VOGU-3710 file (C-alpha; in Angstrom, 3 decimals, decimal comma):
1> xxxxxxxxxx> 76,507/-22,996/5,365  79,007/-20,473/6,781  81,728/-19,116/4,592  85,371/-19,829/5,459  87,332/-17,199/7,311  88,861/-14,646/4,942  91,998/-13,010/6,402  91,846/-10,016/4,067  88,234/-9,392/5,040  89,302/-9,233/8,672
11> xxxxxxxxxx> 92,081/-6,834/7,742  89,638/-4,614/5,854  87,157/-4,485/8,729  89,622/-3,931/11,546  92,756/-1,901/12,092  95,197/-4,811/12,217  98,814/-4,207/13,213  101,319/-4,636/10,452  102,920/-7,667/12,129  99,752/-9,632/11,482
21> xxxxxxxxxx> 100,707/-9,599/7,817  102,981/-12,488/8,639  99,950/-14,578/9,497  97,993/-13,812/6,339  97,671/-16,412/3,650  99,002/-15,378/0,215  96,709/-12,913/-1,484  95,645/-13,857/-4,993  94,218/-11,285/-7,413  90,444/-11,478/-7,749
31> xxxxxxxxxx> 89,467/-11,531/-11,407  91,502/-11,953/-14,583  95,105/-10,933/-14,994  95,783/-9,197/-18,304  99,150/-9,851/-19,930  98,237/-8,018/-23,103  100,621/-7,511/-25,972  103,772/-8,617/-24,099  105,242/-5,121/-23,995  107,181/-6,688/-21,107
41> xxxxxxxxxx> 108,202/-10,368/-21,223  106,133/-12,739/-19,092  109,140/-13,631/-16,947  109,685/-9,930/-16,209  106,082/-9,541/-15,114  106,372/-12,614/-12,911  109,315/-11,049/-11,086  107,534/-7,702/-10,788  104,425/-9,349/-9,344  106,419/-11,429/-6,908
51> xxxxxxxxxx> 107,906/-8,296/-5,362  104,919/-5,982/-5,774  102,120/-8,120/-4,344  103,486/-8,311/-0,773  103,702/-4,510/-0,820  100,111/-4,258/-2,031  99,070/-6,378/0,953  101,107/-4,182/3,256  99,617/-0,982/1,835  96,091/-2,297/2,273
61> xxxxxxxxxx> 96,714/-3,102/5,923  98,594/0,075/6,794  96,245/2,255/4,760  93,079/0,465/5,954  92,057/-0,045/2,334  89,123/-2,485/1,869  89,785/-3,035/-1,836  92,278/-1,993/-4,481  92,544/-2,449/-8,226  95,768/-1,872/-10,113
71> xxxxxxxxxx> 96,945/-1,781/-13,727  100,510/-1,615/-15,029  101,346/-0,253/-18,468  104,433/-0,460/-20,670  104,708/1,272/-24,005  101,219/1,263/-25,470  99,997/-1,854/-23,665  98,285/-2,706/-20,412  100,555/-5,503/-19,233  98,844/-6,504/-15,987
81> xxxxxxxxxx> 95,625/-5,806/-14,085  94,394/-7,229/-10,801  91,943/-6,638/-7,966  92,418/-7,214/-4,245  90,145/-7,241/-1,228  86,403/-6,680/-1,190  84,545/-3,828/-2,840  81,491/-4,537/-0,654  82,407/-5,898/2,775  78,882/-6,912/3,765
91> xxxxxxxxxx> 78,270/-8,850/0,544  81,914/-9,988/0,467  82,252/-8,986/-3,179  85,788/-9,518/-4,510  87,305/-6,518/-6,247  88,253/-7,107/-9,887  89,681/-4,876/-12,617  86,051/-4,331/-13,695  85,080/-2,812/-10,303  83,993/0,836/-10,618
101> xxxxxxxxxx> 85,321/3,566/-8,313  85,248/7,361/-8,309  88,253/8,575/-10,305  88,011/11,955/-8,565  90,611/14,595/-9,443  92,491/12,425/-11,915  89,728/13,797/-14,172  91,437/17,205/-14,060  94,174/15,983/-16,384  91,523/14,900/-18,899
111> xxxxxxxxxx> 89,554/18,151/-18,666  92,753/20,134/-19,184  93,452/18,084/-22,311  90,049/18,970/-23,781  90,713/22,655/-23,113  94,141/22,443/-24,726  92,663/20,726/-27,775  90,708/23,955/-28,219  93,955/25,923/-27,893  95,388/23,843/-30,712
121> xxxxxxxxxx> 92,272/24,623/-32,757  93,091/28,330/-32,411  90,475/29,419/-29,870  92,956/31,014/-27,442  96,599/31,300/-26,397  97,829/29,934/-23,085  98,671/33,337/-21,622  95,465/35,029/-22,738  93,308/36,457/-19,926  90,237/34,267/-19,535
131> xxxxxxxxxx> 87,736/37,127/-19,065  86,898/37,627/-22,779  86,043/33,919/-23,051  83,661/33,700/-20,079  80,464/34,904/-21,754  78,188/36,544/-19,197  80,166/35,207/-16,235  82,252/37,663/-14,221  84,984/36,902/-11,690  84,396/39,155/-8,731
141> xxxxxxxxxx> 87,320/40,771/-6,971  89,818/40,229/-9,763  92,488/42,917/-10,243  92,078/44,103/-13,851  95,801/44,865/-13,992  96,658/41,251/-13,065  94,113/39,102/-14,896  93,775/35,350/-14,573  95,075/33,494/-17,627  94,530/29,991/-18,949
151> xxxxxxxxxx> 97,980/29,018/-17,682  97,050/30,195/-14,201  93,909/28,052/-14,135  95,789/24,910/-15,140  98,629/25,391/-12,626  96,540/26,302/-9,559  98,152/29,762/-9,491  94,996/31,734/-10,366  94,367/32,987/-6,841  90,910/31,402/-6,797
161> xxxxxxxxxx> 89,760/29,747/-3,588  90,569/26,085/-3,136  87,181/24,875/-1,987  85,809/21,359/-2,050  82,201/20,756/-1,135  80,175/17,620/-1,592  76,537/16,738/-2,092  75,188/13,312/-1,066  74,088/11,295/-4,079  70,825/10,495/-2,307
171> xxxxxxxxxx> 70,095/14,108/-1,237  66,906/15,884/-2,295  69,008/18,179/-4,458  71,906/17,433/-6,769  74,910/19,711/-7,312  73,980/23,074/-8,786  74,262/23,448/-12,546  77,721/24,659/-13,508  76,706/28,202/-14,436  74,687/28,595/-11,247
181> xxxxxxxxxx> 77,575/27,367/-9,112  79,992/29,749/-10,801  77,749/32,740/-10,092  78,400/32,375/-6,367  81,262/29,871/-6,097  84,167/31,977/-7,387  86,228/33,667/-4,709  89,497/35,394/-5,564  91,843/35,113/-2,586  95,025/36,533/-4,093
191> xxxxxxxxxx> 96,508/37,834/-7,311  97,709/35,293/-9,875  101,174/33,761/-9,460  101,542/34,736/-5,822  101,262/31,146/-4,611  99,927/27,701/-5,480  96,438/27,173/-4,077  94,829/23,922/-5,223  91,509/25,070/-6,650  88,568/22,904/-7,633
201> xxxxxxxxxx> 86,570/25,962/-8,793  89,384/26,738/-11,244  88,602/23,460/-12,995  84,892/24,228/-12,929  85,942/27,288/-14,924  87,908/25,027/-17,279  84,688/23,168/-18,058  82,755/26,426/-18,445  85,356/27,717/-20,911  85,052/24,509/-22,938
211> xxxxxxxxxx> 81,298/25,019/-23,133  81,635/28,675/-24,129  84,096/27,899/-26,935  82,333/24,838/-28,311  78,696/25,775/-27,678  78,338/22,230/-26,400  77,920/20,457/-23,070  81,208/19,729/-21,286  80,270/16,109/-20,640  79,557/15,557/-24,327
221> xxxxxxxxxx> 82,871/17,139/-25,272  84,742/14,979/-22,772  83,129/11,823/-24,102  83,757/12,829/-27,724  87,310/14,063/-27,261  88,737/11,693/-24,592  86,551/8,822/-23,360  85,354/7,489/-26,714  88,652/7,845/-28,666  90,469/5,888/-25,954
231> xxxxxxxxxx> 87,787/3,219/-25,611  87,066/4,259/-22,025  83,642/2,646/-22,153  83,344/2,153/-18,390  84,021/5,779/-17,450  81,317/8,421/-17,174  79,962/11,292/-15,100  77,196/9,096/-13,702  77,474/5,312/-13,455  75,467/3,426/-16,049
241> xxxxxxxxxx> 73,319/0,505/-14,792  76,110/-1,876/-15,776  78,622/0,217/-13,857  76,351/0,448/-10,812  76,263/-3,345/-10,651  80,002/-3,384/-9,863  80,290/-0,085/-7,977  82,558/-0,192/-4,914  81,118/0,941/-1,587  82,926/3,892/0,074
251> xxxxxxxxxx> 84,310/3,139/3,544  85,959/5,048/6,367  87,543/3,506/9,495  85,690/4,211/12,725  87,959/6,541/14,737  87,301/4,616/17,964  87,280/0,978/16,886  89,102/0,999/13,549  86,269/-1,028/11,997  85,364/-0,081/8,441
261> xxxxxxxxxx> 82,038/1,753/8,175  80,184/2,517/4,947  79,716/6,238/4,413  77,384/8,240/2,139  78,149/8,407/-1,544  78,822/12,003/-2,527  79,260/14,078/-5,659  81,396/17,170/-6,233  79,529/20,462/-5,929  82,392/21,652/-8,182
271> xxxxxxxxxx> 81,563/18,602/-10,260  83,692/18,984/-13,394  86,732/19,121/-11,117  86,475/15,424/-10,352  82,968/13,998/-10,488  83,335/10,875/-12,606  83,440/7,106/-12,113  85,469/4,478/-13,919  87,574/1,311/-13,875  91,302/0,855/-13,470
281> xxxxxxxxxx> 91,576/-0,556/-16,995  90,074/2,645/-18,377  92,443/4,708/-16,218  95,332/2,707/-17,662  94,276/3,687/-21,179  94,520/7,329/-20,142  97,969/6,718/-18,633  99,160/5,132/-21,882  97,956/8,073/-23,973  99,612/10,520/-21,586
291> xxxxxxxxxx> 102,970/8,713/-21,536  102,999/8,463/-25,330  102,779/12,164/-26,065  99,003/12,327/-26,369  98,793/9,283/-28,635  96,906/6,048/-27,874  97,702/3,257/-30,320  97,482/5,578/-33,311  94,686/7,797/-31,990  96,104/11,238/-31,275
301> xxxxxxxxxx> 94,397/13,457/-28,702  96,849/16,353/-28,664  100,138/17,160/-30,362  103,430/15,983/-28,894  104,340/19,609/-28,286  101,216/20,247/-26,217  101,667/16,985/-24,312  105,239/18,036/-23,517  103,975/21,400/-22,287  101,373/19,754/-20,054
311> xxxxxxxxxx> 104,031/17,587/-18,442  106,660/20,299/-17,924  106,818/22,331/-14,716  105,543/25,820/-15,491  106,854/27,847/-12,541  110,212/26,875/-11,092  109,641/28,943/-7,939  106,627/26,807/-6,976  108,085/23,440/-6,056  107,698/20,823/-3,351
321> xxxxxxxxxx> 106,044/17,470/-2,655  102,515/16,790/-3,861  99,822/14,786/-2,037  101,268/11,789/-0,241  104,776/13,172/-0,674  104,910/12,423/-4,413  107,803/13,908/-6,333  109,923/15,333/-3,529  111,372/18,816/-3,669  111,568/18,769/-7,484
331> xxxxxxxxxx> 107,813/18,352/-7,910  105,639/21,070/-9,398  102,677/21,666/-11,652  102,717/21,273/-15,366  99,349/22,014/-16,947  97,102/20,013/-14,576  99,695/17,220/-14,298  102,092/16,870/-11,398  105,620/16,590/-12,708  109,034/15,812/-11,235
341> xxxxxxxxxx> 112,518/14,552/-12,047  113,864/11,588/-10,081  117,214/9,885/-10,634  117,535/11,800/-13,881  114,207/10,548/-15,271  110,913/12,396/-15,706  107,658/11,430/-14,015  104,031/12,575/-14,052  101,168/11,799/-11,698  97,871/12,969/-10,239
351> xxxxxxxxxx> 95,800/11,803/-7,304  92,096/11,966/-6,565  90,207/11,738/-3,291  86,521/11,855/-2,383  84,988/10,510/0,843  85,736/6,787/0,978  87,821/6,640/-2,217  91,404/7,379/-3,287  92,652/7,198/-6,891  96,137/7,550/-8,350
361> xxxxxxxxxx> 97,772/7,647/-11,779  101,545/7,778/-12,248  104,149/7,218/-14,920  107,807/7,287/-15,901  107,855/9,439/-19,035  111,266/8,366/-20,268  110,604/4,632/-20,067  106,845/4,872/-20,792  106,013/2,774/-17,733  102,765/3,560/-15,941
371> xxxxxxxxxx> 100,517/2,667/-13,026  96,827/3,250/-12,298  95,303/2,456/-8,904  91,711/2,803/-7,675  90,558/2,095/-4,116  87,671/2,490/-1,717  90,146/3,511/0,972  89,978/6,843/2,786  92,863/9,262/2,116  95,311/6,552/1,124
381> xxxxxxxxxx> 97,575/8,830/-0,931  100,927/8,058/0,704  100,420/4,300/0,289  99,498/4,635/-3,388  102,477/6,914/-4,019  104,806/4,285/-2,555  103,223/1,476/-4,585  103,369/3,485/-7,803  107,055/4,335/-7,577  107,813/0,761/-6,576
391> xxxxxxxxxx> 105,888/-0,604/-9,561  107,634/1,583/-12,142  111,017/0,922/-10,501  110,456/-2,839/-10,580  109,374/-2,800/-14,219  112,439/-0,768/-15,155  114,814/-2,960/-13,111  113,556/-6,326/-14,290  113,232/-5,311/-17,922  116,993/-4,749/-18,210
//
């Protein structure tokens, strides 16, 4: 028996002009919707969904996104989750909120939190030079009169190179161990605070510093200090067998035909900078904790003061739009977080991108309204930025 024609499948496989959206049948979320806790009234969520879902369809067409999962948060609750499209086009597997994607550089905000927990425990001060904390590791080419500090690492102003290199999951070798990578992977390009240069190796150093201060493995510390306290049981540095069963396939449109083609799964060579997998529901838990001053339903990760510091722009002279145009001219780096002010209200966000995947987390700090989105779309940042602002705007508007 042949399966009925699926319009969204055709959209995912081919580059379909936007006008064809008019011919698509209504797109229903695949998998359960979660209306947990009623932090927003059901009628408010109905209005939000009615306006948001057509824009999700539009983003998937324009961004050539095979599948997308989304979660909305309000206060300390996940108020809605849904999945759209197909996480495996060949098998025609519907995406659901339980589908696993690479969370990529959204992990940086979590790694920074672990490091700042150690600051709160008295291990260092934010403007301390990092050299005394590096153990046997040395940063070559650093000007001793202008040392790199912890603040520099977390704001991408350290002067370290901004490299990204990937290793296929199925290669004969896996990424180098962290210490081995750092022996040859650190390249100082400029003195600190001269410019913003997005640096994955800087966040490899963040993980190394955590290990030096705790005497423990970074992955263990991340699980103990972030994943487990928040109940992020479907997030890890390597997918568990249960996670592999629902792992989305990475795709990239063929440049000649527009057809979606599966591409190799890869891992970060600078792996602590973004090498983790998870679900949109787990990402939403992280968004809630971040929008509530480091507190998740009574479990505190960091103090309100440190959370405020993380989400406050550190250098006013370094401003401008982030990936996908997020934040406009007011945007800048807090400590790992992107931060901006829009219409008099404060926002945070961070994106993540690895071959065949784009992730995004975003929130309105003042109203505690958040969005998490995971996709197996290639470089879909601008579409996820638009959806995220729309979602928080709609929640704010309809909740009045």
